[in-house]
C-alpha positions in Angstrom: 89.6 47.5 74.4 92.1 47.1 77.5 93.2 43.9 78.7 92.8 43.1 82.7 95.9 42.1 83.9 99.7 42.9 82.8 101.3 40.2 80.1 103.8 39.4 83.0 100.8 38.7 85.0 99.0 36.9 82.0 102.2 34.3 81.9 102.1 33.7 85.0 98.0 32.1 84.7 99.0 30.5 82.1 102.0 28.4 83.6 99.3 28.2 86.5 96.6 26.6 83.8 99.9 24.4 82.3 100.7 23.0 86.1 96.5 22.6 86.6 95.9 20.8 83.2 99.7 18.5 83.9 98.5 16.7 87.1 94.8 16.7 86.5 95.0 14.7 83.3 98.9 14.0 81.6 101.4 13.5 84.5 102.3 10.4 85.6 101.5 9.3 88.8 103.1 7.6 92.1 101.5 3.8 92.0 101.8 4.2 96.4 100.3 7.4 96.3 98.2 8.1 93.4 99.6 11.6 93.1 101.5 13.0 90.3 105.3 13.0 89.8 105.1 15.8 87.0 104.8 19.2 87.7 104.5 20.9 84.0 104.4 20.3 80.6 108.2 20.5 80.4 108.8 17.2 82.2 105.8 15.4 80.3 107.4 16.3 77.2 110.8 15.4 78.3 109.1 11.8 79.2 107.1 11.4 75.5 109.8 12.8 73.6 112.3 10.5 75.1 110.4 7.7 72.9 111.1 8.7 70.0 114.1 7.5 67.9 114.0 10.0 65.2 116.0 13.5 66.7 114.5 15.8 65.0 110.8 14.5 65.7 112.5 14.9 69.9 113.1 18.1 69.1 109.6 19.7 67.3 108.2 17.6 70.3 110.0 19.1 73.2 110.2 23.0 71.6 105.7 22.6 70.7 106.2 22.8 66.9 104.2 19.4 67.1 102.3 17.3 69.5 100.7 13.5 69.9 97.5 13.0 71.0 96.4 13.1 74.7 96.4 9.4 75.3 100.5 9.5 74.3 101.2 12.3 76.7 98.9 10.3 78.9 100.8 6.6 78.8 103.6 6.9 76.2 106.7 6.3 78.4 104.8 5.4 81.8 106.1 2.0 83.1 103.0 2.1 85.9 100.0 1.9 83.8 98.9 -1.8 82.6 96.4 0.4 80.0 98.9 1.7 77.8 96.6 3.0 75.2 98.2 5.8 72.2 95.3 6.1 69.9 92.5 8.9 71.0 89.2 7.3 68.9 88.0 3.9 67.0 85.5 3.8 64.5 84.3 0.1 65.2 81.7 0.7 62.0 77.9 -1.8 62.3 76.7 -3.4 65.1 75.8 -6.4 63.4 72.2 -7.3 64.1 71.9 -10.1 67.0 72.1 -10.0 70.8 75.6 -11.2 71.0 77.3 -8.8 68.2 75.5 -6.4 70.3 77.1 -6.9 73.4 80.4 -7.9 72.5 80.2 -4.3 70.9 79.5 -3.2 74.5 82.5 -4.8 76.0 85.1 -3.7 72.5 84.2 0.0 73.8 85.2 -1.0 77.5 88.3 -1.4 76.3 88.9 1.4 74.7 87.4 3.7 77.2 89.8 2.0 79.3 92.3 2.7 77.0 92.2 6.5 76.4 89.8 6.5 74.0 86.5 7.0 72.5 84.4 4.8 69.8 82.7 5.6 66.6 79.6 3.0 66.1 77.0 2.4 63.2 72.6 1.2 64.2 71.7 1.8 60.9 71.8 -2.7 60.3 69.5 -3.4 63.9 66.0 -4.4 63.4 63.7 -1.5 63.7 61.4 -1.0 67.0 58.2 -3.6 67.1 60.1 -6.1 63.8 59.2 -9.7 64.7 61.8 -12.0 66.6 61.7 -15.2 67.7 59.3 -16.9 65.0 57.1 -14.4 65.9 57.1 -14.3 69.7 58.4 -11.4 70.5 59.5 -8.2 68.7 62.5 -6.2 68.8 63.3 -3.4 71.2 65.0 -1.0 67.8 68.1 0.6 67.7 67.9 4.2 69.4 67.0 1.6 72.5 70.4 -0.2 72.1 72.1 3.5 71.0 70.9 4.8 74.7 72.7 2.0 76.2 75.7 2.5 74.5 75.4 6.1 76.1 74.9 5.3 79.0 78.2 2.8 79.0 80.3 5.3 77.1 79.1 8.2 80.5 79.8 5.4 83.1 83.3 4.3 81.6 85.6 6.7 83.6 89.4 6.6 82.0 91.9 6.1 85.2 89.8 9.5 86.4 91.6 11.9 83.8 89.0 11.1 80.5 85.3 9.8 80.5 84.5 7.1 77.6 83.6 9.2 74.1 80.8 7.5 71.5 79.4 8.8 68.0 76.3 6.9 67.2 75.2 7.0 63.7 72.3 5.8 61.7 71.4 6.0 58.4 68.8 8.9 57.4 66.9 6.3 55.6 66.0 3.9 58.7 62.7 3.3 59.8 63.2 4.4 63.6 65.2 7.7 62.2 63.0 10.6 63.6 63.4 8.7 66.9 67.0 8.8 66.6 67.1 12.6 65.6 65.0 13.1 69.2 66.2 11.3 71.6 68.7 12.9 73.4 66.4 16.4 72.9 63.8 14.6 74.2 65.5 13.2 76.9 67.9 16.8 78.3 70.6 16.3 80.3 70.3 11.7 80.4 72.3 10.6 77.4 75.7 12.4 77.4 77.6 9.4 76.7 77.3 10.0 73.1 77.7 12.4 70.1 74.9 11.3 67.0 75.2 11.8 63.8 72.3 11.0 60.8 74.4 9.1 57.7 73.4 11.4 54.2 74.0 8.6 51.9 71.8 9.6 49.0 70.2 12.3 47.2 66.8 12.2 48.0 67.0 12.9 51.9 66.9 16.4 50.7 63.6 15.5 49.7 62.5 14.7 53.0 61.2 18.0 54.0 59.3 16.7 57.7 62.9 14.9 58.4 65.0 18.2 57.1 62.2 20.5 59.8 63.1 18.3 62.6 66.5 17.7 62.5 66.8 21.5 61.9 64.7 21.9 65.3 66.9 19.5 67.5 69.9 21.0 66.4 68.5 24.6 67.4 67.2 23.0 70.8 70.6 20.7 71.7 73.0 20.4 69.4 72.0 17.2 67.9 71.8 15.3 65.4 75.2 16.2 63.4 75.6 15.0 59.7 77.7 12.9 58.0 77.5 12.9 54.0 79.0 10.0 53.5 79.2 10.2 49.5 81.3 13.1 49.7 83.6 10.8 52.2 83.7 7.8 49.7 84.8 10.6 46.8 87.3 12.8 48.9 90.1 10.5 50.2 92.7 8.3 49.6 91.2 4.9 51.0 89.6 3.1 47.9 85.7 2.6 48.4 85.9 -1.2 49.0 87.5 0.0 52.7 84.1 2.0 53.4 85.4 4.8 54.5 82.9 6.6 56.0 82.7 5.6 60.1 83.0 8.2 62.3 84.9 8.8 65.6 83.2 10.6 68.2 84.4 13.7 67.3 83.7 13.8 63.4 87.1 14.6 62.5 88.2 10.9 61.8 86.3 9.3 58.8 88.1 6.1 57.4 88.3 2.0 57.8 86.2 0.7 60.1 88.7 -0.7 63.3 91.4 1.1 62.6 92.6 3.9 65.6 92.9 7.8 65.6 96.1 8.6 65.5 96.3 12.1 65.7 99.1 14.8 66.5 99.0 18.6 66.1 100.9 21.3 64.5 101.6 24.7 66.1 100.7 27.4 64.0 102.0 29.8 66.9 105.8 28.1 66.2 105.8 28.4 62.6 105.1 32.0 62.3 107.7 33.9 60.5 107.6 37.5 59.2 107.2 36.0 55.3 103.9 34.1 54.5 106.6 32.1 52.4 108.5 30.7 55.5 105.7 30.0 57.6 103.8 28.0 54.8 107.5 25.9 54.7 107.6 25.6 58.5 104.1 23.9 58.4 105.2 21.4 55.4 108.0 20.8 57.7 106.2 20.7 61.1 103.3 18.5 59.1 106.5 16.1 57.8 108.1 15.9 61.2 104.5 15.0 62.7 104.1 11.9 60.5 107.5 10.7 61.2 106.4 10.6 64.4 102.7 9.3 64.0 104.2 5.8 62.2 106.7 5.4 65.3 103.6 5.8 67.9 102.4 2.9 65.3 105.4 0.9 65.6 105.5 1.2 69.1 101.9 -0.7 69.4 99.9 1.0 73.0 96.6 -1.0 71.1 93.8 -1.8 73.1 93.4 -5.9 73.8 90.5 -5.8 70.6 93.1 -8.2 68.1 91.3 -6.6 65.3 92.2 -3.1 65.7 95.2 -4.1 66.2 95.8 -5.9 62.7 93.6 -3.1 60.9 95.8 -0.5 62.0 98.8 -1.9 61.3 97.7 -2.8 58.1 96.1 0.5 56.9 98.6 2.3 59.0 96.6 5.8 59.2 97.6 8.5 60.7 96.2 12.0 61.5 98.2 15.6 61.6 96.2 18.8 61.7 97.0 21.8 63.3 95.9 24.9 66.0 96.2 28.7 65.9 94.4 29.1 63.0 93.1 32.5 63.8 96.3 33.7 65.9 98.2 32.7 62.4 95.4 34.7 60.4 96.0 37.7 63.3 99.3 37.7 62.1 99.9 38.2 58.5 96.6 40.5 59.4 94.3 38.2 57.5 90.6 39.0 59.7 88.8 35.8 60.1 85.7 37.3 58.9 87.5 38.0 55.5 85.4 35.9 52.8 87.9 35.7 50.2 91.4 36.0 52.1 90.5 33.8 55.5 89.6 30.7 53.1 92.4 31.2 51.5 94.7 31.6 54.0 93.3 28.6 55.5 93.6 26.7 51.9 97.4 27.6 52.1 97.8 26.3 55.3 95.9 22.9 55.1 98.1 22.8 51.3 101.4 23.4 53.2 100.5 20.8 56.0 98.7 17.8 54.1 102.4 17.9 51.4 104.4 18.0 54.6 102.6 14.7 56.0 103.1 12.5 52.4 106.3 13.6 52.4 106.8 12.2 56.2 105.1 9.5 55.1 107.7 8.7 52.3 110.8 9.8 54.7 109.4 6.6 57.0 108.7 4.2 54.5 112.8 5.1 53.3 113.8 5.2 57.3 112.2 1.5 57.6 114.2 0.3 54.8 117.5 1.2 56.0 116.2 -0.1 59.4 115.4 -3.4 57.2 111.9 -3.4 58.0 110.4 -2.4 54.9 107.3 -1.3 54.7 104.1 -1.9 51.8 102.8 1.1 50.5 99.1 1.3 51.3 96.9 1.4 47.7 95.5 5.0 47.5 92.0 6.2 45.4 93.6 6.9 41.8 90.5 9.1 41.0 91.2 11.2 44.3 95.3 11.0 43.5 94.7 12.9 40.0 91.8 15.4 42.1 94.3 17.1 44.4 97.4 16.9 42.6 95.7 18.8 39.7 93.9 21.6 42.4 96.7 22.1 44.2 98.8 22.8 40.9 96.0 25.1 40.2 95.8 27.2 43.3 99.8 27.4 44.2 99.8 29.1 40.7 96.7 31.7 41.6 97.4 31.8 45.0 100.9 32.2 46.0 103.0 34.3 43.7 106.7 32.7 44.0 104.8 29.3 42.8 107.7 27.4 41.8 109.4 26.4 45.3 105.8 24.5 45.8 105.2 23.2 42.6 108.3 21.6 43.0 107.4 19.8 46.4 104.4 18.9 45.0 105.8 17.3 42.2 108.5 15.6 45.3 105.1 14.5 47.1 103.0 13.4 43.9 105.7 11.3 41.4 106.7 9.2 44.0 103.0 8.4 45.0 102.7 7.1 41.6 104.8 5.1 41.4 104.6 3.3 44.5 100.7 3.2 44.3 100.2 4.7 47.3 102.0 6.2 50.3 102.8 4.0 53.6 99.7 5.3 55.2 96.4 5.2 54.0 95.4 8.7 55.3 98.1 11.6 56.7 95.7 14.6 57.7 92.9 15.2 59.7 91.9 17.8 62.3 90.3 17.3 65.8 89.2 20.1 68.0 92.3 19.6 70.3 91.0 21.4 73.4 94.0 21.1 75.9 96.2 19.7 73.5 96.1 23.4 72.5 96.5 24.8 75.9 99.3 23.1 76.6 100.7 25.0 73.7 99.6 28.4 75.6 97.2 28.8 71.9 94.1 29.8 73.2 92.3 29.7 70.1 91.4 26.7 68.9 92.3 24.1 66.0 90.4 25.7 63.5 88.2 27.8 65.6 88.2 31.8 66.1 88.7 32.8 69.6 86.1 31.9 71.1 86.1 34.8 73.7 89.0 37.8 74.0 89.2 36.6 77.4 88.5 33.5 79.0 87.7 32.9 82.6 88.0 29.9 84.6 87.1 27.9 87.8 88.1 24.4 88.1 88.5 21.6 90.7 92.0 20.7 91.4 92.9 17.5 92.3 93.0 17.9 96.0 89.7 19.7 95.8 90.6 22.8 96.1 88.9 25.3 93.8 91.5 27.6 91.3 90.3 30.5 89.6 92.0 31.5 86.0 92.3 34.6 83.7 93.6 33.3 80.5 95.1 36.2 78.3 96.0 35.1 74.6 99.9 35.8 75.0 99.9 37.1 71.2 97.4 39.8 72.3 100.4 42.1 74.3 101.6 42.8 70.9 98.5 44.2 69.5 97.4 47.4 69.2 94.2 49.1 71.1 92.8 49.4 67.4 93.9 46.1 66.6 92.4 44.2 69.8 88.9 45.8 68.9 89.8 44.5 65.4 90.3 40.7 66.5 87.2 41.9 69.1 85.1 41.6 66.2 85.6 38.3 65.1 84.8 35.9 67.9 83.2 32.7 67.5 79.5 34.2 67.7 80.6 37.5 65.4 81.4 34.9 62.6 78.5 34.4 60.0 77.7 30.7 60.0 78.2 30.7 56.2 81.7 32.0 57.0 82.5 29.6 59.1 81.4 26.6 56.7 83.4 28.7 54.1 86.7 28.3 56.5 85.7 24.4 56.8 85.6 24.4 52.9 88.6 25.7 52.1 90.3 23.4 55.1 88.4 20.2 53.7 90.1 20.8 50.3 93.4 18.9 50.8 92.3 17.0 54.3 92.3 13.5 53.4 89.5 12.3 56.2 87.6 15.1 58.0 87.2 18.2 59.5 86.2 18.8 63.4 84.3 22.6 63.8 81.7 23.4 65.5 79.2 26.1 63.4 78.5 28.5 66.2 75.8 30.4 66.2 74.3 32.4 67.9 71.1 32.6 70.8 68.8 34.4 67.9 69.3 31.9 65.4 65.5 30.1 64.3 64.9 27.2 63.2 64.4 28.6 60.0 67.9 29.7 60.0 69.4 26.6 61.1 67.0 24.8 57.7 69.2 27.2 55.1 72.3 26.5 56.6 71.5 23.0 55.6 71.0 24.3 52.2 74.3 26.1 52.0 76.2 22.6 53.6 74.4 20.7 50.7 76.3 22.8 48.2 79.7 22.8 49.8 82.4 20.4 49.3 82.3 19.3 54.0 82.1 15.8 54.9 80.1 16.9 58.0 78.5 19.5 59.8 77.7 20.2 63.5 76.4 23.3 64.9 75.7 24.9 68.3 73.4 27.7 69.2 74.3 29.5 72.1 72.3 29.0 75.5 69.6 26.0 73.5 67.0 25.2 75.9 64.6 23.2 76.1 60.8 23.8 76.3 61.4 26.9 74.6 60.9 26.0 70.6 57.9 27.6 69.1 56.0 25.7 66.7 56.5 27.9 63.0 53.8 26.7 61.5 52.1 29.6 63.3 49.2 27.7 65.5 49.2 30.1 68.5 52.2 28.5 70.1 54.0 31.8 71.3 57.9 31.5 71.2 59.6 33.1 74.5 62.8 34.3 74.2 65.3 33.5 77.5 68.0 35.1 75.9 67.0 38.5 75.3 70.2 39.9 77.2 72.0 42.0 74.0 70.2 45.0 74.9 70.2 46.7 78.5 68.1 48.9 80.7 68.3 49.2 84.3 67.6 51.0 87.3 70.0 51.3 90.8 68.5 52.0 94.1 70.6 53.3 96.3 70.1 51.8 99.8 71.4 53.1 103.2 72.3 50.5 106.3 75.0 49.3 108.1 76.9 49.0 104.6 75.6 51.6 101.6 73.6 49.2 99.7 73.4 49.7 95.2 70.8 47.1 93.7 70.8 47.1 90.0 68.3 45.9 88.2 68.8 45.2 84.5 66.6 44.1 82.0 66.5 42.9 78.7 65.2 43.6 75.0 61.3 42.2 75.4 61.2 44.2 79.0 61.7 41.1 81.8 64.0 41.4 84.5 67.0 39.2 83.9 70.1 40.4 85.7 71.1 41.8 89.4 74.2 43.6 90.5 74.4 43.8 94.3 77.2 46.2 95.5 77.6 47.0 99.3 81.3 49.5 98.7 82.9 47.7 100.4 84.5 45.5 98.1 87.1 42.5 99.1 84.8 41.8 102.2 83.2 39.3 103.2 79.7 41.3 102.9 80.9 42.5 99.4 81.4 38.9 98.7 78.3 37.6 99.4 75.9 40.3 98.2 77.9 39.6 95.0 76.8 35.8 94.7 73.4 35.9 95.8 72.9 38.7 92.7 75.2 36.0 90.3 73.1 33.0 91.3 69.5 35.5 90.7 70.8 36.2 87.5 71.0 33.1 86.3 67.9 32.4 87.9 66.2 35.1 85.4 68.3 34.5 82.1 67.1 31.2 82.7 63.7 32.2 82.6 62.4 35.5 84.0 58.8 34.3 85.1 60.7 33.4 88.5 61.1 36.7 89.9 58.0 36.8 91.9 58.9 33.8 93.9 62.6 34.6 94.2 61.2 37.5 95.2 59.0 35.7 97.7 61.6 33.7 99.1 63.9 36.6 100.0 61.2 38.9 101.6 61.2 37.3 104.8 64.9 37.4 105.8 66.0 39.4 108.5 68.9 40.8 109.8 70.7 42.5 113.0 70.8 45.4 110.3 68.2 48.2 108.4 68.4 49.3 105.3 66.0 51.9 104.1 65.5 53.9 100.8 62.8 56.1 100.3 61.1 54.8 97.6 60.5 51.0 99.0 60.5 51.7 102.5 62.5 50.3 105.3 64.1 46.3 105.5 65.9 44.3 107.6 67.8 42.5 105.7 70.1 42.5 102.3 67.2 39.6 100.5 64.5 41.3 101.9 65.8 45.0 100.2 66.7 43.0 97.0 62.8 41.5 97.2 61.4 45.0 97.1 63.5 45.9 94.1 62.6 42.4 91.9 59.1 43.6 93.3 59.0 47.2 92.0 60.9 46.5 88.8 58.6 43.6 88.1 55.2 45.3 89.0 54.7 46.1 84.8 55.4 42.9 83.7 52.2 40.4 82.5 53.4 36.7 82.3 50.3 34.5 80.6 52.5 31.4 80.4 52.3 29.1 83.7 54.8 26.7 82.1 57.3 25.4 84.7 60.9 25.9 84.6 63.1 23.7 82.5 66.8 22.8 82.7 68.8 23.7 79.8 69.1 20.7 77.3 72.4 20.6 76.3 74.4 21.3 79.2 75.2 18.3 82.1 77.7 18.4 84.5 81.4 18.8 84.2 83.4 15.7 85.7 86.3 18.2 86.6 85.1 21.2 88.2 81.0 20.0 88.8 79.0 22.8 87.0 76.3 22.6 84.7 78.4 23.3 81.9 79.2 20.9 79.8 79.1 21.2 75.8 79.2 19.9 73.0 82.2 21.4 71.4 83.4 19.9 68.0 81.8 16.6 68.3 84.1 16.5 71.8 82.4 17.2 75.2 83.6 19.7 76.2 82.8 22.4 79.9 82.9 26.0 79.1 83.7 26.9 82.6 87.5 24.9 83.4 87.5 24.0 79.4 87.3 19.7 80.5 87.8 17.8 76.8 86.2 14.4 76.8 88.3 13.8 73.7 
């Protein structure tokens, strides 16, 4: 494939996009005018890195080897804000079953949202709908009713116009209202966009409830919710002792830890770790993670908590930090490892995760020594001994098999686990996590965020800037300019919807092996995925080592799900554009006009192109826009073709267009109406149901498009890249 712009043009586009992100989201603003006083990422990092005492950490931050989470980028070193939140997310645990507790939780969530964070809550303990209350004088409204209220609360809170509230709502699979809980988002498209929903799989009996499993598969197909949290696997695969119940999640699902603690995330850029030699690359990952752990501990000592005392107390007691990475697919490309390779890709991911885990644990030990020398000695947090035994044994066995020259890594394992056993733990309750990263990665100019493959080869963005103007960006991964045409074609076969969902799970499993909390990555599914396919993926996930799972089917639509029991309800595919066949009609007029109508796999008109041949002119732009808008409508519902034609056929202008087979028309819209009528003459439509909106997309607060979708647990705009996390 050929890249659409030159390297210099691509670099300029990334710089423009970085400037937009910084000024819209991260820059300090003048307290009088509200205008950004920082123009680019370098200025933000000068401010942020200046907050750290450790000069190695400051240098790593300024060079983009590591990066803090969004809240610290926005608020670290900001002298003007009165809402100095430094942490991303807060798992708050169970909502107690009382009116007072419910509204107290709402107050806590508001404080968290206003301090740049998101919350996670569990509604399992709320009385079911219809339960007797007030000595038999009334009935309870149920957990789903309150879940809806929490969702609206999250959607309403704007974090200084830079982020919106983010919320995860959990519930155990065996609560009385579980079907209502699973379905309330999917049955109300666009209404409850303030939350993600996850079902807690607390018992193996869950897998015997086929009705519930089919409902979950159906609603994942329909709307991307719910996700699943495998709480037993979480308890067994974390250093946090079970009595501290590390099964409560933050909004993105990557932080399963002790409730009422702050999610202190940092990210290592794998692009900055690359070397020609794989062992040197892994050493760089180790060292970057070590510095990130020191940075995370310094942030904890700076404070930056919302005004909820128990959160501050618990966080400083357990001192959790979550080091993850971004750019995994980029690193695989560098070493000619295909993301689709069932053996080599998981192996590479697991090696990277092991180096990151060991480095972060070493950083925890190092910070304990730093604190001791400063006279403020930290107490080690007790770790789960059986988990320590497990990961040490697995790490030793793995490096012996995976690395020919493994002696150095065996020494690193010994250097980390020997003092860990002497202390009974580390100075942090956990040190690793894997967030979806989003705009954090884009600030680092990493196009494959987190552990995700490249979503597409070229990203096009149209965003509304802070001055209300619209800006367009074409973002080409800069590493592509060092690839041959053959390698670009090779990468194109590994983008998100080309990667088998089972391979995506294998990659997650590999990363999960040496991750203390969880991995946030949505399993991307093509539009053609069926409910039965998703049901099979659930069974596959059951046998995996994952602590959680979310899936999203591209172009999920409301109202097109067939009854899989075969009761005569015909399934209609609204996304049949894998194969196109079309007709082009030439019209003579004031400007030559070409109208192309493309049919999808099912023979329906789904796509329109209008070309006046006067590229760059106002007429050409309007004609192209008309074709695009109508294509959007027809790809949602092909039955709109007649209605579109009737809307356009009477429009007239000061020109005349003529086609030998379709006659004379007095405007471009009228000519298009003739084409639509001709191309749809042979279509038969016996299904008069009305057009329904997509169930999984909502309005983006940044660019205004109906293009917000779930991505890795966050709500992310597929148009401009805005993320709620």
